[in-house]
GUVO-194309 format. One line per 5 residues: number of its first residue (from 1); their letters; for each residue x, y, z of N, C-alpha, C. Coordinates in nm, 2 decimals. Example, Ala and Ser with C-alpha at 12.3 -4.5 7.8 and 13.67 -1.06 7.14 Angstrom:
2
1	as	1.32:-0.57:0.78:1.23:-0.45:0.78:1.32:-0.33:0.78; 1.28:-0.22:0.71:1.37:-0.11:0.71:1.29:0.00:0.79
This chain:
325
1	mnlhi	4.64:8.40:11.48:4.77:8.45:11.49:4.88:8.34:11.47; 4.85:8.22:11.52:4.94:8.11:11.50:4.96:8.08:11.36; 4.85:8.09:11.28:4.85:8.06:11.14:4.94:8.16:11.07; 4.92:8.29:11.11:5.00:8.40:11.05:5.15:8.38:11.07; 5.18:8.34:11.19:5.32:8.31:11.23:5.38:8.20:11.15
6	rlavl	5.30:8.09:11.14:5.34:7.97:11.06:5.37:8.01:10.92; 5.28:8.09:10.86:5.29:8.13:10.72:5.41:8.21:10.70; 5.44:8.30:10.80:5.56:8.39:10.79:5.69:8.31:10.79; 5.69:8.21:10.89:5.81:8.12:10.90:5.83:8.04:10.77; 5.71:7.99:10.72:5.72:7.91:10.59:5.77:7.99:10.48
11	agils	5.72:8.12:10.47:5.77:8.21:10.36:5.92:8.23:10.38; 5.97:8.25:10.50:6.11:8.27:10.52:6.19:8.15:10.48; 6.14:8.03:10.51:6.21:7.91:10.48:6.22:7.90:10.32; 6.11:7.92:10.26:6.10:7.91:10.11:6.20:8.01:10.05; 6.20:8.13:10.11:6.29:8.24:10.05:6.43:8.20:10.06
16	maata	6.47:8.14:10.18:6.61:8.10:10.20:6.65:7.98:10.10; 6.55:7.89:10.08:6.57:7.78:10.00:6.59:7.83:9.85; 6.51:7.93:9.81:6.52:7.98:9.68:6.66:8.05:9.66; 6.70:8.12:9.76:6.83:8.19:9.75:6.95:8.09:9.74; 6.94:7.98:9.82:7.04:7.88:9.81:7.04:7.81:9.68
21	anaqs	6.92:7.79:9.62:6.91:7.72:9.49:6.97:7.82:9.38; 6.95:7.95:9.39:7.00:8.04:9.30:7.15:8.04:9.31; 7.21:8.04:9.43:7.35:8.04:9.45:7.42:7.91:9.39; 7.35:7.80:9.40:7.40:7.68:9.35:7.41:7.68:9.19; 7.31:7.75:9.13:7.30:7.75:8.99:7.38:7.87:8.93
26	fptkp	7.43:7.96:9.02:7.50:8.08:8.97:7.63:8.04:8.91; 7.67:8.10:8.80:7.60:8.20:8.72:7.52:8.14:8.60; 7.42:8.20:8.56:7.35:8.15:8.44:7.37:8.24:8.32; 7.45:8.34:8.34:7.48:8.44:8.23:7.62:8.50:8.25; 7.67:8.58:8.16:7.81:8.63:8.18:7.82:8.72:8.30
31	vrilt	7.93:8.72:8.36:7.96:8.81:8.48:8.07:8.91:8.44; 8.04:9.03:8.48:8.14:9.14:8.45:8.21:9.19:8.58; 8.34:9.21:8.56:8.42:9.26:8.67:8.48:9.39:8.63; 8.43:9.50:8.69:8.49:9.63:8.67:8.62:9.65:8.74; 8.71:9.72:8.68:8.84:9.75:8.75:8.89:9.89:8.71
36	pssvg	8.94:9.96:8.81:9.00:10.09:8.78:9.15:10.07:8.73; 9.20:9.95:8.72:9.33:9.93:8.67:9.34:9.94:8.52; 9.45:9.99:8.47:9.47:10.00:8.33:9.50:9.87:8.27; 9.47:9.85:8.14:9.51:9.73:8.07:9.66:9.71:8.06; 9.70:9.59:8.10:9.84:9.56:8.10:9.91:9.58:8.23
41	sgpdv	9.85:9.64:8.32:9.91:9.66:8.46:9.91:9.53:8.53; 9.99:9.52:8.64:10.00:9.40:8.71:9.87:9.35:8.76; 9.79:9.44:8.83:9.66:9.39:8.88:9.57:9.35:8.77; 9.58:9.41:8.65:9.49:9.37:8.54:9.53:9.23:8.49; 9.66:9.21:8.48:9.71:9.08:8.43:9.66:8.97:8.53
46	alrai	9.67:8.99:8.66:9.63:8.89:8.76:9.48:8.87:8.75; 9.40:8.98:8.74:9.26:8.97:8.73:9.21:8.89:8.61; 9.27:8.92:8.50:9.23:8.85:8.38:9.26:8.70:8.39; 9.37:8.66:8.45:9.40:8.52:8.47:9.30:8.45:8.56; 9.25:8.53:8.66:9.15:8.47:8.75:9.02:8.46:8.68
51	aeqlg	8.98:8.57:8.60:8.86:8.57:8.52:8.85:8.45:8.42; 8.97:8.42:8.36:8.97:8.31:8.27:8.94:8.18:8.34; 9.00:8.16:8.45:8.98:8.03:8.53:8.84:8.03:8.58; 8.78:8.14:8.63:8.64:8.14:8.68:8.55:8.11:8.56; 8.58:8.16:8.44:8.49:8.13:8.33:8.48:7.99:8.30
56	rkwgq	8.60:7.92:8.31:8.60:7.77:8.28:8.52:7.70:8.39; 8.54:7.75:8.51:8.47:7.68:8.63:8.32:7.70:8.62; 8.28:7.81:8.58:8.13:7.85:8.58:8.07:7.81:8.45; 8.14:7.80:8.34:8.08:7.77:8.21:8.01:7.89:8.16; 8.06:8.01:8.20:8.00:8.14:8.16:8.12:8.24:8.14
61	pvivd	8.11:8.33:8.04:8.22:8.43:8.03:8.23:8.52:8.15; 8.35:8.55:8.19:8.38:8.64:8.30:8.46:8.76:8.23; 8.39:8.87:8.22:8.45:8.98:8.14:8.51:9.08:8.23; 8.64:9.11:8.20:8.71:9.22:8.27:8.69:9.35:8.20; 8.63:9.45:8.27:8.60:9.58:8.21:8.69:9.69:8.27
66	nrpgg	8.79:9.73:8.20:8.89:9.83:8.25:8.83:9.97:8.24; 8.82:10.04:8.35:8.77:10.18:8.35:8.86:10.26:8.44; 8.99:10.28:8.39:9.08:10.36:8.47:9.05:10.51:8.46; 9.12:10.58:8.55:9.10:10.73:8.55:9.02:10.78:8.66; 9.04:10.91:8.69:8.95:10.98:8.79:8.97:10.92:8.93
71	ngfva	9.09:10.88:8.97:9.11:10.82:9.10:9.02:10.70:9.13; 8.98:10.63:9.03:8.89:10.52:9.04:8.74:10.55:9.04; 8.71:10.68:9.02:8.57:10.72:9.03:8.49:10.68:8.91; 8.56:10.66:8.80:8.49:10.62:8.68:8.43:10.47:8.70; 8.52:10.39:8.74:8.48:10.25:8.77:8.37:10.24:8.88
76	tglfk	8.39:10.31:8.99:8.30:10.30:9.10:8.16:10.37:9.06; 8.17:10.47:8.98:8.04:10.53:8.93:7.95:10.43:8.86; 8.01:10.35:8.77:7.94:10.24:8.70:7.89:10.13:8.80; 7.98:10.10:8.89:7.95:9.99:8.99:7.83:10.03:9.07; 7.81:10.15:9.11:7.70:10.19:9.19:7.56:10.17:9.12
81	qakpd	7.57:10.16:8.99:7.44:10.13:8.92:7.41:9.98:8.90; 7.50:9.90:8.95:7.48:9.75:8.93:7.37:9.70:9.02; 7.31:9.59:8.97:7.21:9.52:9.05:7.28:9.43:9.15; 7.23:9.41:9.27:7.29:9.32:9.37:7.26:9.18:9.35; 7.31:9.12:9.24:7.28:8.98:9.21:7.40:8.90:9.18
86	gyeli	7.52:8.96:9.19:7.65:8.89:9.17:7.70:8.89:9.03; 7.62:8.94:8.94:7.67:8.95:8.80:7.75:9.07:8.76; 7.76:9.16:8.86:7.84:9.28:8.84:7.92:9.30:8.96; 8.05:9.28:8.94:8.15:9.29:9.05:8.25:9.40:9.02; 8.33:9.43:9.12:8.44:9.53:9.10:8.56:9.49:9.18
91	apdss	8.68:9.52:9.12:8.81:9.49:9.18:8.89:9.61:9.21; 8.86:9.69:9.31:8.94:9.81:9.34:9.06:9.77:9.42; 9.16:9.86:9.44:9.27:9.83:9.53:9.25:9.89:9.66; 9.34:9.87:9.75:9.33:9.92:9.89:9.32:10.07:9.90; 9.38:10.14:9.80:9.37:10.29:9.80:9.22:10.33:9.79
96	hiath	9.15:10.27:9.70:9.01:10.31:9.68:8.92:10.29:9.80; 8.96:10.19:9.88:8.87:10.15:9.99:8.92:10.20:10.12; 9.05:10.19:10.15:9.11:10.22:10.28:9.17:10.36:10.30; 9.21:10.42:10.19:9.28:10.55:10.21:9.20:10.67:10.14; 9.13:10.64:10.03:9.05:10.75:9.97:8.95:10.82:10.07
101	phtfr	8.89:10.74:10.16:8.80:10.81:10.26:8.87:10.91:10.34; 9.00:10.90:10.36:9.07:11.00:10.44:9.14:11.11:10.35; 9.18:11.08:10.23:9.24:11.18:10.15:9.15:11.26:10.07; 9.02:11.22:10.06:8.92:11.30:9.99:8.81:11.34:10.09; 8.77:11.47:10.09:8.67:11.52:10.18:8.53:11.46:10.13
106	klpyd	8.52:11.45:10.00:8.39:11.40:9.94:8.42:11.29:9.84; 8.36:11.18:9.86:8.38:11.07:9.76:8.24:11.04:9.70; 8.24:11.00:9.57:8.12:10.97:9.50:8.06:10.83:9.54; 8.12:10.77:9.64:8.08:10.64:9.69:8.11:10.62:9.84; 8.05:10.53:9.90:8.08:10.50:10.04:8.13:10.36:10.05
111	prkdf	8.26:10.34:10.08:8.31:10.20:10.08:8.24:10.11:10.17; 8.18:10.16:10.28:8.11:10.07:10.37:7.97:10.04:10.33; 7.90:10.13:10.27:7.76:10.11:10.23:7.75:10.06:10.09; 7.84:10.09:10.00:7.82:10.05:9.86:7.90:9.92:9.82; 8.00:9.88:9.90:8.08:9.77:9.87:8.07:9.66:9.97
116	epirp	8.04:9.54:9.93:8.04:9.42:10.02:8.16:9.33:9.98; 8.25:9.31:10.08:8.37:9.24:10.05:8.34:9.09:10.02; 8.41:9.04:9.92:8.40:8.90:9.88:8.53:8.83:9.92; 8.64:8.88:9.86:8.77:8.82:9.89:8.88:8.90:9.83; 9.00:8.92:9.90:9.11:8.98:9.83:9.17:8.88:9.73
121	ilnta	9.21:8.94:9.62:9.26:8.85:9.51:9.41:8.86:9.50; 9.47:8.96:9.55:9.62:8.96:9.55:9.67:9.06:9.66; 9.79:9.03:9.70:9.85:9.12:9.80:10.00:9.15:9.75; 10.04:9.27:9.77:10.18:9.30:9.74:10.25:9.38:9.85; 10.36:9.33:9.90:10.43:9.40:10.00:10.54:9.48:9.93
126	ffvvv	10.57:9.60:9.97:10.66:9.69:9.90:10.80:9.68:9.95; 10.89:9.68:9.86:11.04:9.68:9.89:11.09:9.82:9.90; 11.18:9.84:9.99:11.25:9.97:10.00:11.36:9.96:9.89; 11.35:10.05:9.80:11.43:10.04:9.67:11.53:10.16:9.66; 11.65:10.14:9.63:11.75:10.24:9.61:11.83:10.21:9.48
131	gansp	11.90:10.31:9.43:11.99:10.29:9.31:12.10:10.20:9.34; 12.15:10.13:9.24:12.27:10.04:9.26:12.39:10.10:9.33; 12.41:10.23:9.30:12.53:10.30:9.36:12.49:10.39:9.48; 12.37:10.37:9.54:12.33:10.44:9.65:12.42:10.42:9.77; 12.45:10.52:9.85:12.53:10.50:9.98:12.45:10.42:10.08
136	yktlg	12.31:10.42:10.07:12.23:10.35:10.17:12.24:10.20:10.15; 12.27:10.13:10.26:12.28:9.99:10.26:12.17:9.92:10.34; 12.10:10.00:10.42:11.99:9.95:10.50:11.89:10.06:10.51; 11.76:10.02:10.55:11.66:10.12:10.58:11.71:10.21:10.70; 11.78:10.15:10.79:11.83:10.22:10.90:11.92:10.34:10.86
141	diira	12.00:10.32:10.75:12.08:10.42:10.70:12.00:10.54:10.65; 11.89:10.51:10.59:11.80:10.62:10.54:11.74:10.70:10.66; 11.70:10.63:10.76:11.64:10.69:10.88:11.75:10.78:10.95; 11.87:10.73:10.96:11.97:10.81:11.03:12.01:10.93:10.95; 12.01:10.92:10.81:12.04:11.04:10.73:11.93:11.14:10.74
146	akeqp	11.81:11.10:10.75:11.69:11.19:10.76:11.70:11.26:10.90; 11.74:11.19:11.00:11.75:11.26:11.13:11.87:11.36:11.13; 11.97:11.33:11.06:12.09:11.42:11.06:12.06:11.54:10.97; 11.99:11.52:10.87:11.96:11.63:10.77:11.81:11.64:10.74; 11.73:11.69:10.83:11.58:11.70:10.81:11.55:11.76:10.68
151	grvty	11.46:11.70:10.60:11.41:11.75:10.48:11.51:11.74:10.36; 11.62:11.68:10.38:11.72:11.67:10.27:11.71:11.53:10.20; 11.67:11.43:10.27:11.66:11.30:10.21:11.53:11.30:10.12; 11.55:11.25:10.00:11.43:11.25:9.91:11.38:11.11:9.89; 11.25:11.10:9.87:11.19:10.97:9.84:11.08:11.00:9.73
156	gswfv	11.07:10.91:9.63:10.98:10.93:9.52:10.86:10.84:9.53; 10.75:10.88:9.46:10.63:10.80:9.45:10.57:10.82:9.31; 10.48:10.73:9.27:10.42:10.74:9.14:10.30:10.84:9.13; 10.25:10.89:9.24:10.16:11.01:9.24:10.13:11.04:9.39; 10.09:11.16:9.41:10.05:11.21:9.54:9.93:11.13:9.59
161	gspgh	9.95:11.07:9.71:9.84:10.98:9.77:9.86:10.84:9.74; 9.96:10.80:9.66:9.99:10.66:9.62:10.04:10.59:9.74; 10.04:10.45:9.74:10.10:10.38:9.85:10.25:10.42:9.87; 10.32:10.45:9.77:10.46:10.50:9.78:10.47:10.62:9.86; 10.38:10.72:9.84:10.38:10.84:9.91:10.33:10.82:10.05
166	lgglr	10.22:10.75:10.07:10.17:10.73:10.21:10.27:10.64:10.29; 10.34:10.55:10.22:10.45:10.47:10.29:10.56:10.56:10.34; 10.60:10.66:10.27:10.70:10.76:10.31:10.65:10.84:10.43; 10.52:10.88:10.43:10.46:10.95:10.54:10.45:10.86:10.67; 10.43:10.73:10.64:10.42:10.64:10.76:10.56:10.63:10.82
171	lqslk	10.67:10.62:10.74:10.80:10.61:10.80:10.83:10.74:10.88; 10.80:10.85:10.82:10.82:10.98:10.90:10.75:10.98:11.03; 10.62:10.93:11.03:10.54:10.93:11.15:10.60:10.83:11.25; 10.64:10.72:11.20:10.69:10.61:11.29:10.83:10.65:11.36; 10.91:10.72:11.28:11.05:10.75:11.33:11.07:10.89:11.37
176	gieml	10.97:10.98:11.35:10.98:11.12:11.38:11.08:11.19:11.30; 11.08:11.17:11.17:11.18:11.23:11.08:11.10:11.31:10.97; 11.18:11.39:10.90:11.12:11.47:10.79:11.20:11.44:10.66; 11.13:11.41:10.55:11.19:11.38:10.42:11.12:11.46:10.32; 11.18:11.47:10.20:11.12:11.55:10.09:11.06:11.45:9.99
181	hvpfk	10.93:11.46:9.97:10.86:11.38:9.87:10.87:11.43:9.73; 10.90:11.35:9.64:10.91:11.39:9.50:10.82:11.30:9.41; 10.70:11.35:9.37:10.60:11.27:9.29:10.64:11.27:9.15; 10.61:11.16:9.08:10.64:11.14:8.94:10.50:11.11:8.87; 10.51:11.12:8.74:10.38:11.09:8.66:10.35:10.95:8.65
186	dmgql	10.46:10.86:8.64:10.43:10.72:8.63:10.54:10.64:8.70; 10.52:10.51:8.71:10.61:10.42:8.77:10.75:10.41:8.70; 10.74:10.41:8.57:10.86:10.40:8.49:10.96:10.51:8.51; 10.91:10.64:8.51:10.99:10.75:8.54:11.05:10.75:8.68; 10.97:10.71:8.77:11.01:10.70:8.91:11.13:10.60:8.93
191	maava	11.12:10.48:8.88:11.22:10.38:8.89:11.35:10.42:8.82; 11.33:10.49:8.70:11.45:10.54:8.63:11.52:10.64:8.71; 11.45:10.73:8.78:11.51:10.84:8.86:11.58:10.78:8.98; 11.53:10.68:9.04:11.59:10.62:9.16:11.72:10.55:9.11; 11.71:10.48:9.00:11.83:10.41:8.94:11.94:10.51:8.91
196	agevg	11.90:10.63:8.86:12.00:10.73:8.83:12.05:10.81:8.95; 12.00:10.79:9.06:12.04:10.86:9.18:11.98:11.00:9.19; 11.88:11.03:9.11:11.81:11.16:9.12:11.72:11.17:9.24; 11.68:11.05:9.29:11.59:11.05:9.41:11.65:10.94:9.50; 11.65:10.97:9.63:11.72:10.89:9.73:11.67:10.74:9.74
201	wtlgs	11.54:10.73:9.75:11.48:10.60:9.76:11.33:10.60:9.72; 11.27:10.48:9.71:11.13:10.47:9.69:11.08:10.34:9.74; 10.95:10.32:9.74:10.89:10.19:9.76:10.84:10.13:9.63; 10.87:10.01:9.61:10.83:9.95:9.48:10.79:9.80:9.50; 10.70:9.75:9.42:10.67:9.61:9.42:10.77:9.54:9.33
206	dasag	10.77:9.41:9.33:10.86:9.33:9.25:10.81:9.35:9.10; 10.68:9.37:9.08:10.63:9.40:8.94:10.68:9.53:8.89; 10.70:9.63:8.97:10.74:9.76:8.92:10.89:9.78:8.92; 10.95:9.73:9.03:11.10:9.75:9.04:11.18:9.63:8.99; 11.12:9.52:8.98:11.19:9.40:8.95:11.28:9.40:8.82
211	pleka	11.23:9.45:8.71:11.31:9.45:8.59:11.44:9.52:8.61; 11.44:9.64:8.67:11.57:9.72:8.69:11.65:9.65:8.80; 11.58:9.59:8.90:11.66:9.52:9.00:11.73:9.40:8.94; 11.67:9.33:8.86:11.73:9.21:8.79:11.84:9.26:8.70; 11.83:9.38:8.64:11.93:9.43:8.56:12.05:9.49:8.63
216	gklry	12.04:9.49:8.76:12.15:9.54:8.85:12.15:9.70:8.86; 12.04:9.76:8.83:12.04:9.91:8.84:11.97:9.96:8.97; 11.90:9.87:9.03:11.83:9.90:9.16:11.87:9.79:9.26; 11.86:9.83:9.39:11.88:9.73:9.50:11.76:9.73:9.59; 11.73:9.62:9.65:11.62:9.61:9.75:11.69:9.61:9.89
221	laiaa	11.66:9.71:9.97:11.72:9.71:10.10:11.65:9.63:10.20; 11.52:9.63:10.19:11.43:9.55:10.29:11.29:9.54:10.23; 11.21:9.46:10.28:11.07:9.45:10.25:10.99:9.51:10.37; 10.90:9.60:10.34:10.82:9.66:10.44:10.70:9.58:10.48; 10.74:9.47:10.55:10.64:9.37:10.59:10.70:9.29:10.71
226	ptrsp	10.62:9.23:10.79:10.68:9.16:10.91:10.77:9.05:10.89; 10.75:8.98:10.77:10.84:8.86:10.74:10.90:8.88:10.60; 11.00:8.80:10.57:11.06:8.80:10.44:10.97:8.75:10.33; 10.99:8.79:10.21:10.92:8.75:10.09:10.97:8.62:10.04; 10.88:8.52:10.01:10.92:8.40:9.96:10.98:8.41:9.82
231	ihpqv	10.95:8.52:9.75:11.00:8.55:9.62:11.15:8.60:9.63; 11.18:8.68:9.73:11.32:8.73:9.75:11.36:8.70:9.90; 11.38:8.57:9.93:11.41:8.54:10.07:11.54:8.60:10.12; 11.63:8.65:10.03:11.76:8.71:10.07:11.74:8.85:10.12; 11.63:8.91:10.09:11.60:9.05:10.13:11.55:9.05:10.27
236	psvge	11.61:9.12:10.37:11.56:9.12:10.51:11.43:9.19:10.52; 11.35:9.15:10.62:11.22:9.22:10.65:11.25:9.33:10.75; 11.16:9.43:10.75:11.18:9.54:10.85:11.16:9.49:10.99; 11.09:9.38:11.00:11.06:9.32:11.13:11.18:9.26:11.20; 11.29:9.25:11.13:11.41:9.19:11.18:11.50:9.29:11.26
241	spdtk	11.47:9.41:11.24:11.55:9.52:11.31:11.47:9.60:11.41; 11.51:9.62:11.53:11.44:9.70:11.63:11.41:9.84:11.58; 11.51:9.89:11.49:11.50:10.03:11.44:11.39:10.04:11.34; 11.35:9.94:11.27:11.25:9.95:11.17:11.13:9.86:11.19; 11.12:9.79:11.30:11.01:9.70:11.33:10.88:9.78:11.33
246	gydvq	10.77:9.73:11.27:10.65:9.80:11.27:10.62:9.88:11.15; 10.72:9.89:11.06:10.70:9.97:10.94:10.64:9.87:10.83; 10.52:9.89:10.81:10.45:9.79:10.72:10.38:9.87:10.61; 10.41:9.84:10.48:10.35:9.90:10.37:10.31:9.79:10.27; 10.19:9.76:10.26:10.14:9.66:10.17:10.01:9.71:10.10
251	awvgl	9.98:9.66:9.99:9.86:9.70:9.91:9.79:9.57:9.87; 9.66:9.58:9.84:9.59:9.46:9.80:9.49:9.51:9.69; 9.44:9.41:9.62:9.33:9.42:9.53:9.23:9.32:9.57; 9.10:9.37:9.58:9.00:9.28:9.63:8.88:9.28:9.54; 8.80:9.17:9.55:8.67:9.16:9.48:8.56:9.19:9.57
256	fapsg	8.47:9.28:9.52:8.35:9.33:9.59:8.22:9.31:9.51; 8.11:9.29:9.58:7.98:9.29:9.52:7.90:9.41:9.57; 7.80:9.45:9.49:7.71:9.56:9.54:7.64:9.53:9.67; 7.61:9.63:9.74:7.54:9.61:9.87:7.41:9.55:9.84; 7.37:9.45:9.93:7.24:9.38:9.91:7.25:9.25:9.84
261	tpeav	7.37:9.22:9.79:7.39:9.09:9.72:7.36:8.97:9.82; 7.28:8.87:9.78:7.25:8.76:9.88:7.38:8.70:9.93; 7.38:8.66:10.06:7.50:8.60:10.12:7.54:8.48:10.05; 7.44:8.39:10.01:7.48:8.27:9.95:7.55:8.29:9.82; 7.51:8.39:9.74:7.58:8.42:9.62:7.72:8.47:9.64
266	kqris	7.73:8.56:9.74:7.87:8.61:9.77:7.96:8.49:9.82; 7.90:8.40:9.90:7.99:8.29:9.95:8.02:8.20:9.84; 7.93:8.18:9.74:7.96:8.09:9.63:8.08:8.15:9.55; 8.07:8.28:9.52:8.18:8.35:9.45:8.31:8.34:9.52; 8.30:8.37:9.65:8.43:8.37:9.74:8.49:8.23:9.73
271	ddvaa	8.41:8.12:9.75:8.46:7.99:9.75:8.53:7.95:9.62; 8.46:7.99:9.51:8.52:7.96:9.38:8.64:8.04:9.35; 8.65:8.16:9.39:8.77:8.24:9.37:8.88:8.18:9.45; 8.85:8.14:9.57:8.96:8.08:9.66:9.02:7.96:9.59; 8.93:7.88:9.53:8.98:7.76:9.46:9.06:7.79:9.34
276	vlksp	9.02:7.89:9.26:9.10:7.94:9.15:9.24:7.99:9.19; 9.24:8.06:9.30:9.37:8.12:9.34:9.47:8.02:9.38; 9.42:7.90:9.41:9.51:7.79:9.45:9.55:7.70:9.33; 9.50:7.73:9.21:9.52:7.65:9.10:9.67:7.67:9.05; 9.73:7.57:8.99:9.87:7.58:8.95:9.90:7.70:8.86
281	qiver	9.80:7.72:8.77:9.82:7.83:8.67:9.83:7.97:8.74; 9.74:7.99:8.84:9.75:8.12:8.91:9.87:8.13:9.00; 9.90:8.02:9.07:10.02:8.02:9.16:10.14:8.06:9.08; 10.16:8.00:8.96:10.27:8.03:8.87:10.27:8.18:8.82; 10.15:8.22:8.78:10.14:8.36:8.74:10.18:8.46:8.85
286	yrllg	10.13:8.43:8.97:10.16:8.52:9.08:10.31:8.52:9.11; 10.37:8.40:9.10:10.52:8.39:9.12:10.59:8.48:9.03; 10.55:8.49:8.90:10.61:8.57:8.80:10.59:8.72:8.83; 10.47:8.75:8.88:10.43:8.89:8.90:10.48:8.94:9.04; 10.52:8.85:9.12:10.56:8.89:9.26:10.45:8.92:9.35
291	yenpd	10.33:8.86:9.33:10.22:8.88:9.41:10.20:8.76:9.51; 10.13:8.79:9.62:10.09:8.68:9.71:9.94:8.67:9.71; 9.90:8.55:9.75:9.76:8.52:9.76:9.71:8.53:9.91; 9.64:8.64:9.95:9.60:8.65:10.08:9.47:8.57:10.10; 9.48:8.46:10.16:9.37:8.36:10.17:9.27:8.41:10.29
296	ldpgq	9.18:8.50:10.26:9.09:8.55:10.36:8.95:8.54:10.31; 8.86:8.49:10.40:8.72:8.48:10.36:8.66:8.61:10.38; 8.53:8.63:10.34:8.47:8.76:10.35:8.48:8.83:10.48; 8.45:8.76:10.59:8.46:8.82:10.72:8.60:8.86:10.76; 8.70:8.78:10.73:8.84:8.81:10.75:8.89:8.93:10.67
301	faari	8.84:8.93:10.54:8.87:9.04:10.45:8.81:9.18:10.51; 8.69:9.17:10.55:8.63:9.29:10.61:8.71:9.34:10.73; 8.76:9.25:10.81:8.84:9.29:10.93:8.97:9.35:10.89; 9.03:9.30:10.78:9.15:9.36:10.74:9.13:9.50:10.68; 9.02:9.52:10.61:8.98:9.65:10.55:8.97:9.75:10.67
306	qrdtd	8.91:9.71:10.77:8.89:9.80:10.89:9.02:9.84:10.95; 9.11:9.74:10.97:9.24:9.77:11.03:9.32:9.86:10.94; 9.32:9.84:10.81:9.39:9.92:10.72:9.34:10.06:10.71; 9.20:10.07:10.71:9.14:10.20:10.71:9.18:10.29:10.83; 9.17:10.22:10.95:9.21:10.29:11.07:9.36:10.33:11.07
311	awgav	9.44:10.24:11.03:9.59:10.27:11.04:9.63:10.38:10.94; 9.58:10.37:10.82:9.62:10.47:10.72:9.55:10.61:10.76; 9.43:10.60:10.82:9.37:10.72:10.86:9.45:10.80:10.95; 9.51:10.74:11.05:9.60:10.81:11.15:9.72:10.87:11.08; 9.78:10.80:10.99:9.90:10.86:10.92:9.86:10.98:10.83
316	ikqag	9.75:10.97:10.76:9.70:11.08:10.67:9.65:11.20:10.75; 9.59:11.17:10.87:9.54:11.29:10.95:9.66:11.36:11.01; 9.77:11.29:11.05:9.88:11.36:11.11:9.95:11.44:11.00; 9.96:11.39:10.87:10.02:11.46:10.77:9.94:11.58:10.71; 9.80:11.57:10.74:9.71:11.68:10.69:9.70:11.67:10.54
321	lrldd	9.70:11.55:10.49:9.70:11.53:10.34:9.55:11.53:10.29; 9.52:11.61:10.20:9.39:11.62:10.13:9.42:11.63:9.98; 9.35:11.55:9.90:9.37:11.55:9.76:9.26:11.63:9.68; 9.16:11.68:9.75:9.06:11.76:9.69:9.04:11.90:9.75; 9.15:11.95:9.82:9.14:12.08:9.87:9.16:12.19:9.76
């Protein structure tokens, strides 16, 4: 019996040593990163910059494979077929992981069982955006108008179930108000409508609203985050006013591996991505895109996913929102 135990222990040690050795030599062939983001979008531009730097670091090509459409189901369907060896990764956004489980009764994937968090690669906090000639000067003005005229204040988003839509629902839930949601087909149409005064307000990132804001056609009233943005320090945060404190609307894009990927391989990828995100090239690219680097290790990232999933679930449940009814 003692011999059997010793052999089992030895086998375990050898297995761990082999895994560690594999992680040290990873990768020995090209790595593919699937993404539901379309080519040329902000997340795609950031991901390609990261992939380029990783490729140099690893001495292997890192290929970004765009598979947009179907609420991200096209990309996730391919990802579910991947081997758990680190050579096939995916970069979904927070909607696919934290809100889709609540807005869809049936998903073709399980975020908890099929995805293993490696590291978030970008974070964006959304600005409260109005037209240049809007009568609203603060987010408090919007809240007061909605209380005085329930259902008359309009807010737009880039599609039903988007962060812009859910962010409006969160404000309604937080302040006990009622507003009218106006969905658009794409971000460009939405921002043009807000600039023209056809819609009262919206939520937008600096990547989506920045061009018209710089042109003087849009104004940022506040950033829906606890603290001010280093990119726009002149814009107040919602945390600075008791009337709007607690209103938080942020989105992220993260890197995930298939379930069963060895811990040593995941840690190697996470460490290397963390180093790349701190490189001057990526720091400058993020500054131009208006993105932040959320420096979270796999465990911290998993904890954030759980918090976001729980928080958005409460908002979605209260609104009774379903996208597949």
